[in-house]
C-alpha positions as CSV (number, residue, x, y, z in Angstrom):
1,M,41.7,59.2,-44.3
2,K,41.9,59.4,-40.6
3,K,45.0,60.7,-38.9
4,T,46.3,59.0,-35.8
5,S,49.1,60.1,-33.6
6,S,51.2,58.0,-31.3
7,G,51.5,60.1,-28.2
8,I,49.7,61.9,-25.4
9,S,47.8,65.1,-26.2
10,F,47.8,68.2,-24.1
11,I,44.2,67.6,-23.0
12,E,45.1,64.2,-21.6
13,V,48.0,65.6,-19.7
14,M,45.9,68.4,-18.2
15,T,43.1,65.9,-17.3
16,A,45.6,63.7,-15.5
17,T,47.0,66.7,-13.6
18,V,43.6,67.7,-12.4
19,V,42.7,64.2,-11.2
20,I,46.0,63.9,-9.4
21,S,45.6,67.4,-7.9
22,I,42.2,66.5,-6.5
23,A,43.5,63.3,-5.0
24,C,46.4,65.2,-3.4
25,V,44.1,67.8,-1.9
26,G,41.9,65.0,-0.4
27,L,45.0,63.4,1.1
28,M,46.3,66.6,2.6
29,M,42.9,67.4,4.1
30,G,42.9,63.9,5.7
31,V,46.4,64.4,7.1
32,V,45.5,67.8,8.5
33,H,42.4,66.5,10.1
34,A,44.2,63.5,11.6
35,R,46.9,65.7,13.0
36,S,44.4,68.0,14.6
37,E,42.6,65.1,16.2
38,L,45.8,63.6,17.5
39,H,46.7,67.0,19.0
40,S,43.3,67.2,20.6
41,L,43.7,63.8,22.1
42,E,47.2,64.8,23.4
43,I,45.7,67.9,25.1
44,K,42.9,65.9,26.6
45,E,45.3,63.3,27.9
46,R,47.5,66.0,29.5
47,A,44.5,67.6,31.0
48,T,43.3,64.3,32.5
49,E,46.8,63.7,34.0
50,E,46.8,67.2,35.6
51,L,43.3,66.7,36.9
52,L,44.2,63.3,38.5
53,N,47.3,64.9,40.1
54,Y,45.1,67.8,41.4
55,M,42.6,65.3,42.8
56,E,45.3,63.3,44.6
57,F,46.7,66.5,46.1
58,W,43.3,67.5,47.6
59,K,42.6,63.9,48.8
60,G,45.9,64.2,50.7
61,R,44.9,67.5,52.1
62,V,41.5,66.2,53.3
63,A,43.1,63.0,54.8
64,D,45.5,65.3,56.6
65,G,42.6,66.9,58.4
66,R,44.2,70.4,58.7
67,L,42.1,72.3,56.1
68,S,41.5,76.0,56.7
69,P,38.0,77.4,56.4
70,S,38.8,78.9,53.0
71,E,40.1,75.6,51.7
72,R,36.9,73.9,52.9
73,A,34.9,76.4,50.8
74,G,36.4,75.3,47.5
75,D,38.1,77.3,44.8
76,P,35.8,79.2,42.5
77,D,38.7,81.1,40.8
78,G,40.7,78.0,39.9
79,D,44.5,77.5,39.6
80,A,46.0,78.3,36.3
81,I,48.3,75.8,34.6
82,Y,49.6,75.4,31.0
83,L,48.8,72.2,29.1
84,V,51.1,73.2,26.3
85,G,53.8,75.8,26.3
86,G,54.1,78.4,29.0
87,L,53.5,82.0,30.0
88,N,53.7,84.5,27.0
89,Q,54.4,81.7,24.5
90,K,52.5,81.9,21.2
91,N,50.9,78.5,21.0
92,S,50.3,77.8,24.7
93,I,47.1,76.4,26.0
94,E,46.0,77.6,29.5
95,A,43.8,75.5,31.7
96,R,42.2,76.2,35.1
97,L,41.8,73.6,37.8
98,Y,38.9,73.9,40.3
99,Y,37.7,71.9,43.3
100,D,34.6,71.8,45.5
101,L,34.6,70.1,48.9
102,R,31.3,69.3,50.6
103,R,30.8,67.7,53.9
104,L,28.1,65.0,53.7
105,N,25.6,64.3,56.4
106,G,25.4,61.1,58.3
107,F,22.6,59.6,56.3
108,N,23.0,57.7,53.0
109,E,21.0,55.2,51.0
110,F,22.2,52.3,53.3
111,G,21.4,54.0,56.6
112,S,23.2,56.3,58.9
113,T,26.9,56.5,59.8
114,D,29.0,58.1,62.4
115,F,31.9,58.7,60.1
116,T,32.8,62.1,58.7
117,R,32.4,62.0,55.0
118,Y,33.4,64.5,52.3
119,E,32.5,64.7,48.6
120,L,35.5,66.0,46.6
121,E,34.8,67.1,43.1
122,C,37.6,68.4,40.8
123,W,37.4,69.7,37.3
124,I,39.5,71.3,34.6
125,K,38.5,73.7,31.9
126,W,40.6,74.7,28.8
127,S,40.1,76.2,25.4
128,D,41.5,74.1,22.5
129,R,41.5,76.2,19.4
130,F,43.1,73.4,17.3
131,S,40.2,71.0,17.5
132,S,37.5,73.5,16.4
133,P,36.9,74.9,12.9
134,G,38.6,78.1,12.2
135,S,36.3,81.1,12.7
136,R,36.1,84.1,14.9
137,Y,34.5,82.0,17.6
138,S,37.0,79.2,17.5
139,S,38.9,80.4,20.6
140,R,35.7,80.3,22.6
141,V,35.2,76.5,22.4
142,N,35.8,75.2,25.9
143,R,36.6,71.7,27.0
144,E,36.0,70.3,30.5
145,R,36.7,67.1,32.4
146,K,35.3,66.3,35.9
147,I,36.0,63.6,38.5
148,S,34.7,63.2,42.0
149,T,35.0,60.9,44.9
150,I,33.6,60.4,48.4
151,M,36.1,60.2,51.2
152,T,35.5,58.9,54.7
153,V,37.7,60.4,57.5
154,F,38.4,58.0,60.4
155,E,38.9,59.8,63.7
156,L,41.8,58.4,65.7
């Protein structure tokens, strides 16, 4: 005669536990990945805001017309800012803002002009260790955003 039992065996319980555990690990990996992508987008948005503010500052300085020779040469060292946190904080992200100002000649693709024109290029660089995979090189992953404009200065 065949014996039947009405209940759940230990093997069935362990199989269900393994299946549920695998599903939970997959969900947690998805949540961690989504959180790091959101953090990366937040940092990129903050960097873009800082870059736009920096560009507006230098557009105002060029329009003012009182640039010193060192300001006309650009900034190869960059200005340090913090996108997240601050000085000596554990999870802070430091960025550097740069600009380059070039005076353009009077010739362009549409002919010649008598106006004074400048090309202003601004960029920001930062290292986002949260968006890269964890390794000994993860802090060396650099991000960069650039914008540029051409300004015409009208002499009064």
